[in-house]
N, C-alpha and C positions, 0 to 999 in steps of 0.2 A: 246538479252537475256531478258526475261520478269522478272518482280519482283517475280513471282511465282518460276521461276528457281533459283533466288537468295536465296529464302528461303530454297530450296532444298540443295543448297551449304551450308547454315548455318548448316543444320542438318548433312550433310556429315562430315563437320569438327568437329562438336561437338562429333559425334559418334566415331571418331578416338581416343577420350580421355575418354569419359564417359562410365561407366559400371554399371551394376546392383549393388545396395548397395551404390553407391556414393552419394555425396551431391551436389546439384546444386541450382542456384539462377536465377530467372526471375526478372531482375531489373526493368522492365516496363511491368507489366502483361497485360495491355490493355484488350482485350477480352478473354484472356486465351489460345491462341493457342500455344504459346511457353511453357507456364506452363504445358499444357497437354502433349506436346512432352517430356519435361523433366521428368514429373511424370512417364510416361510409360517407358522411358529409364532407370531410376534408380530403378523402380519396388518397390515392397512392402518393401524390406529391405533398400531402399534408402530414401532420404529426399529432398524435394524441398521447397524453400522459394520464395514467389512472392510478389513484391512490386508495389503499385500504390497509388497516392494521392487522387484518386477519388473513393468514395464508389460505384459509378456506375460500375467501373471497377471490383471491388471485387464481386458485385452481378452477373455481366455478366460472370466472370470467374468461380465463384462457380457453376452457372448453367451449363456452358459449360463442366466443369469437371464431374459433376454428370451425365449429359445426355450422356457422352461418356465413362462412366465406368472407370474413372481414379482410380488408386490405392489410398487408403486413406494415402497418404504419403506427403501431402502438407500443408503448412501454408500460408494463405493469409494475408498480412499485409498492412493496410491503413496508409502508411507513405512514405515520400520521399526516394528514393533509396540511397541518400547520408547518410542516417542514418542506413545503413545495419549492421554496427558493433554493434548497440544497440540490434539487434534481432538475429544475426548470430554470434556465437562464436566458430565456428568449421571450419576446412579447407574445402574449396569447390573445386570440380573438374571441374565445368563449370559454366559459367554465360552467360546470354544473355541480350542484351539491344536492344530495338527497339525504338529509340528516335523519338520525334515528339509528335503528339496528339493522343487521343483515337479514333481509327477508328469507324466510324458510330455513333459517339456521337453528331455530330453537334457542338461540342465545340472546334473549331480549334484554338481559342485564348489560350486555356489551353494546353501548350506544355512543354516538358522538356526544362530546361534552363541551360546555361553554368555554372551558379553559383552553381548548385547542381550536374550537370552531371560530371564535372571533379572530385569533391571529391568522387562521387559514383565509378567512374572508378578506382581511386587510391585505395579506400578501397577494391574493387573487386580484384585488382592485389595483395594487401597484403593478402587477404583471400585465394587466389588461391594456390592450392597444386603445388608442382613440377610436371611437365607434365600435368598441367591443361590448360584450354582454355577459352577464352572470345570471343564472337562475339558482335560487336557493329554496329548496322545498322543505317545509316545516311539517312536523308530525306532532301536533299538540295533544294527542291522546295519551301520552305518558309524561310524567312530571318534567323530566329534563327537556323533552321536546318543546313543551309549553314555555319553559324558561329560556330555551335558545331563541324561540320566536320573539319573546319580549325584548331580549337583549339586542337582537339584530334590528328590530324595529326602532329602538332607541338610537342605536349606532347609525343606521342608514338615515334617520331623521336629522342627524347632526352634520351630514356631509354637505359640501357646497353644491348648490343646484347648478352652478356653472361648470362643474366637472362631471357630475353624475346625476342620473335621473332614476331614483329608486321608486318603485311602485309595488303595491301589495295586492294580491289576488286571493280572495277567500270567499267561502260560502257563508253568508251572514246568518242563515238560520240553521247552521249545523256547526257549533263552536268547536267540536273535537275533530272535524274533518281536516285533512291535509290542506295546506295553502302554500303559496309561494311568494317570494320576493323576486322581482325582475329589476336588475340594476344595469342600466345602459350608460356607457361612458360617452361623454360628449365628443363629437368629431374634433372639436377645438381643444380638447384636454391634452395635457402633456403626458407622454408615457412615464410611468413611475410615480406620477402624482395623483393623490386622491383628495 
């Protein structure tokens, strides 16, 4: 299974939960591919918030959204994803994380870090509506990515199965290939609770 096929799985799982008019968050906007996908999925009546710490990512994403005719339903935020609650104060239906570094930037030393990733994931789960979904893509080909994956596996394993259902999707015979966690919140869960 190629990485491209994994991104198609991300979209498949997101679209089982996300509808027009919903609110979604791209926690790691990068070059804006997930932001564009979410923007189109929620449509004019919806809202998308996208985060990155690099101005380069905001510029690239803004250009990508404009060139591809995205609805005017997005807010691009130059801040770490762990600060999400400073900017988003409404329930979200879906969130996407693509951990690692900004593709095609040449800045592989600037990556997501465990110190901010875990608080960001916790905040995402608190903001998530009942029957909402998170996708967290892990890139274990670099040291911090491998450690982020281990940390999140341990964290998700300790959550109540009555509130969330975390699953892991990985290629077993390719240990450095990207993989992802799918976290679905129970329709019976209470907003704000994880």
